[in-house]
C-alpha positions, 0 to 999 in steps of 0.5 A: 447244172446246179449243185446242192451247196450247203447243209444248212437249208434244203439238206437239213430239210431232207435229213430231218424228214429222213430222220422222222421216217427212221424215228431218229427224233432228236436228229429230226428236231435238230435238222428241221429246226435249222431248216425252219430258220431258213424257211419259216413257212415250210409246212412239211418241215413243221409237220416233221418237227411236230411229230418229233416233238410229240414223240419225245413227250412235248405234245403242247409244242407239237400242237402249236407247230401244227396250228401254225402250219394250218394257218400257213397252208389251210389245205394241206391234208397232212397237217390235219392228219398229224394233228388228229393223231396227236389229239386222239392220243390225248383223248380229245376225241371231238377235236381229233374227229374234226381234224381227221374229217378235214384230212379225209376231205382234202385227200380222200384217197389217202388210206392212212387218213381214212383208217385214222378217221375210222379209229377215231370213230371207234374211240368216239363211240366209246366216249360217255356223254355228259348228262344234265344235272338234276334241278339244273337247266344248263348242261355241264361243260366239262365233257361232250354231250350226246349231241356233240358226239352224234354230230361228229359221228355224222360228220365222220360217216359223211366224210367216209362215204364221200371218200369211198365214192371218190376212190371208186371213181377216177379221182384224177378226172373228177371235176373237183380234182386238179388237172395237169398240163404237160408242156413241151417244146421240141424240134426234130425229136422223133427218135425220143419223143414217144418214150417221153410222152409214154412216161406221163400217160395217165397222169396228165390231162392234156399235152401241149407241144410247141414245135419250133421247126421240126422237119421230121415226124415230131408233130405227127408223133406228138399228135398220136399221143393226144398232144395239141401241137402249136407251131412257133418260129424259133426266136433264139430264145428258149423262154419265148418258146416255153412261155408260148406253151404255157399260154396254151395250157388249160390245166391247173398245174404245169408239168414240163418235160423235154423230149429226151427226158422220162418221168420215172415210173415210181414218181407218177404217184408223187406228182399226183399227190403233190397237185392234189394236196399241195404244200407249195406253189411249185416243185423242184424235181430231181434229175439224173443226167446220164453221160454215157449210154452203157454206165450209170456211173457216169452221171450227175444229179441236179434239181429244177423247177418243173411242176408249178401252178398254172398262173399268168405271172409264172413265166420263164426268163433267160434266152438259154438255161431258162428258169421259171422259179425266179418269177415264181419266187418274185411273185410270192409263190413258194417253191419246195423239193418233190421226191420225184425223179426224171431221167435225162439222156440228152448229155450222152455223146450219141445224142448231142452235137456238142460243138454246134450246141455250145456255139448256139448257147454261147451266143444266147448267153452273151446276149443275156449277159449284155442285158444283165452283166452281173448275173452270176447264173449266166456267168456260171453257165458261160464258164461251164460251156467254155470248160466243156468245150476245152476252152479253159482260159475263157472258162476261168474268166467267167467262173472268176466273175461268177465267184465274185458274185455267188453266195451260199444260197445259190445252188450253183455256188459250189459248182462255180468254185469247183469248176473254177479250180478244175479250169485253173488246174487245166491251165497249169495254175494249180496254186491259184486253184487252191486259193479259189477253194480257200475263198469258197470256204471263207464264203461259207460254201460247202460241198464234197466236190470242193474237197475232191477238187482240192485233193486233185490239185494236191495230187498235181503238186505231188503233195500226196499225203495232204491229198488223201485226207481231202478225198476222205473228207469228200467221201465222209461229207458226201455220205453224210448228206443229200447232195446234188452234182456228180455222186462219183466225187464222194464215191468211186472217183474219190477212191481213185484219188486216194489210190493215185495218192498211194501210188505216188507215195510208192505204197502200191499195196494200198493203191491196189486196195483202193483201185479194187474198191473203185472197180467194185463200184464201177467195173468199167472204169478204164483209169482204175484198171490202168492204175491197178495194172501199173501198181501190180507191175511195180509189185512184180505181179506181171500176170495181174498187171497184164490183165488189168492193162489189157482191160483198160485198153479194151474199155477205151483208155487212150492213155499212152501210159497204159500202152507203155505199161502193157508193153513193159509188162510183156517185156518183163515176162519175156514176150518181146514180140508183143512188147515191140508191137506196143512200143511201135504203136506208141512210136507211130502215134507220134510219141517218140521219146528216148525212153521209148527208143531205148526200150524198143532197142532192148526188145529188138536185141532180145529178138536177135535184130541187132542192127535195128536195135543199135539204130534205136539206141543211137536214136535215143542218144540223139534225142537225149545224149545224157540217157544212161540207159541207152548208152548201157544198152549199146554197151550190152549190144557191142559186148554181144558183137565182141566190140569190146572197146566200144562197149566199154566206152559206152558203159563208161559214158553211162557211169559218167552221166549217172554214177549211181547207174549200177547196171552199167558197172555190172555190164562192164564187169561181165564183159571184162570177166568174159575176156579174162580180165578178172582183176579189172572186172572185180574192181568194176563189180565192187564199184557197182555194188557200192551203188547197189549193194542188194544185187545178188548177180553182182556178188555172184560176178564178184565171187567168180572173179575172186575164184578165178584169181584164186582168192577163194575165201573172198569168193566164199564171202561174195557167194554167201552175200549173193545167197543172203540177198537171194536165197536159193540162188542155184548158181551161187550155191554151186559156186559156193560149194566149189569155193569152199572145197578150194579153200580146204584144198588151199589150206591143206596144201 
């Protein structure tokens, strides 16, 4: 699963060609210039650079670039078309005609080239020929003669006639056109094979299927689509099977698909154009690998060489994760990217038996590694398999070895370091993960996913403020280039990382803002709904919290935290029956904690189930004796049962464990007040308010004590403080009025 790792070669090329299409000429010159430093023979980049140079008035340099492109790829029609246009604009009609004719001869179906040639013919007909001077036998050489013009016009007419004839006929099946062989290896693929073969109908001239031992209808389905099926006994080597398919192929070009892949409809013409007018010997196609059946948000993108000339030296190597591009490049062939798309569904859970496939791949890769101990690609793939299988220690071992060997030009270089960092985090070595990401930067390896991984590592360490700019860098860098890999790391996944960071900082408003962006991009993101629900809960919006927490569970969130948050939301809204059911669900799943037992006790107490409530509080204390909430819960329960001494002991123990636990003070104060022990209650309320001075109910209780003790002025002060904290507090308003009247009466007396 390779990733694009730098913006210095292939990315500069893609960005430059995009800039040409958008007529951003200076950007095109910068990017394509960089791309040609890495690959001086890239004729497509040369053509784009020439167009940009010419658009900015440097026609001489543009022609020079195109002349070199002609030398490198003499059969690349686009070069002749662009050169013809430049020459025509300069009034050099004869040379323009020669280049335009050659462009049409090479690509007779190209309407742009045909229209250009027709325009040059009109231009040429308007050219005034140079005649003979009187008394001179030699002609002037400062302009075209009539014979020159007639010769070009004749050539143009011939080229246009041939083009029209070829367009009317089926140019693909014409004897002069290149042919394509689809090569495929398959075993027990009856469920998917038909759709794969349908996706290439009409663009391939033959289908070669090598069956490696099917026991279903795979061979019959292949034959029904016109395939020639060859049986091959499986040898634990994917390259062997691939190479057998190549030996049977008769076409000029090879297109490779697997049964669980589909060629995108819009890419059919790109394939045909590439083989009719080649700029390279092989092409890497773009793959969209879908990880879930019901969501395009879970995917990753990679490129692989799947279209190449049928040459005997072009053969696959590697027992698994086999590659043909190695032999193509070693043989002097040129590899280019093609704007063609293949959809791959084989990574969806319902379409693969992960465990069996992993074990088989590990054995094959280990055999390859024995032959080539320092092959970074093999080491990387072993790390990937162990990582996806949850064997992170093994993954770290192989990723570490691969990281020592990779260089920026390796497509999988960034993936090596990002997966190494993820595996290290999984094994609790977060600081080592950050060190690995630093090493990638020192090596000159760049990719948005590296910022994303750094952000996640910082989240684990609780360094939230540092994590946010890393996620922002991932998004900024990702949106500024063309990258392979998981697009989510510079999209909705990075937004989710920012939301987690703000939640960690206690800024729930901004956490909500970023969670909403995640859900806008991926409405079925269970984690985002869970975090959004938790953020709403902390903001006091129980209704919104319940909505999103329920949605997260509907989407399959397995997080116990989501269930806990939903239960807490029910509890906060007084829906104790539903809250208890969720708490018990967690308890039955084996996640018993003091907090869970304490909260279950609260719900049972609220439902009048006092004996089970007491048992849960006591169980919480048994699990953790220094749990102040459980002791305070028992205090409230014993207060309700009029077990005064026991209740006060529990409140005292809660305060002893945590002197700042003001709820225990207020619970004890309420109990003492109810027993007429007003002075003691006032002291306890004051102790609680010293810890929590924003508790309006505490000031109300204190005011009531003062009122009962006839300290009416003190009561007035306490009630006013309660109202300052909670305006509109009706009981405080009513009692304040009574206290003020009592003050007046006291003074009058």
